Residue, then its C-alpha position, 0 to 999 in steps of 0.5 A: m499499500n502507498d499511502a504517504n499519509l500513513i505513519p510507518p509502524t515502528g514499534k515504539n508509537i504503535p505495537i507491532l504483533d506477530m500473528t504467526p501463532l494463529s496459523t501455525g497451531q502454536n499457543i496463543r496465550d502469549l499473543a493474546l496477552e500482547v493484544n490485551e496489553a496493546c489495547k489497554q496502552t494504546a488502543f491500536f496495534y499492527v499486525k504482521n504475518h497475519g496471512i491476508a493477501q495484499s490484494t485483499i488489503d488493497s481492495v478493502m483500503e480502496a472501498s474504505r476511501l470510497f465510503f468515508g469520501q462520501p458526504v456524512k449524509t450518505r454515510m448515515l444511510s449505513i448507520k450502526d444496526q442492531f448487530h453493531r454493524g455499520y456506520l458510526p459517526f463522529g463522537t459516537t463512542r464515549y468512555p466515562g470521564q472522556g470526551p467523545d471520540l474524534k473519529d467515525s468508523y464502519d463496523v464489520g464482524i463475521d457474517l452470521p445468517l439470522d438463523d445461526p444459533d448465536v444469533i438466535a441466542n442474541l449473543p452480543l455482536h453476532g449477526p449478519s454484516s451490513w455493507p454500505r453502497i459505495d457507488g454513488g447509489k447507482 
C-alpha cells in the first residue's frame, strides 16, 4: 500500500504484533496477552504475518476510501444496526470521564445468518454484516 499519509509502524508509536501463532497451531496465550496489553496501552496495534493477501488489503482500503469520501449524509444511510454493524459517526464512542471520540468508523464482523444459533441466542456482536453502497447509490 502506498499512502503517504500513513505513519510507518516502528513498534515505538504503535505495537506491532506477530500473528504467526494463529496460523501455525502454536499456543496463542502470549499473543492474547500482547493484544490485551496493546489495547490497554494504545488502543491500536499493527499486525504482521497475518496471511491476508495484499490484493485483499488493497481492495478493502480502496472501499474504505470510497465510503469515507462520501458526504456524511450518505454515510448515515448505513448507520449502525442492532448487530453493531455499520457506520458510527464522529463522537459516537464515549467512555466514562472522557470526551467523545474524534473518529468515525464502519464496524463489520463475522457474517452470520439470522438462523445461526449464536444470533438466535442474541449473543452480543453476532449477526449478519451490513455493507454500504459505495457506488454513489447507482
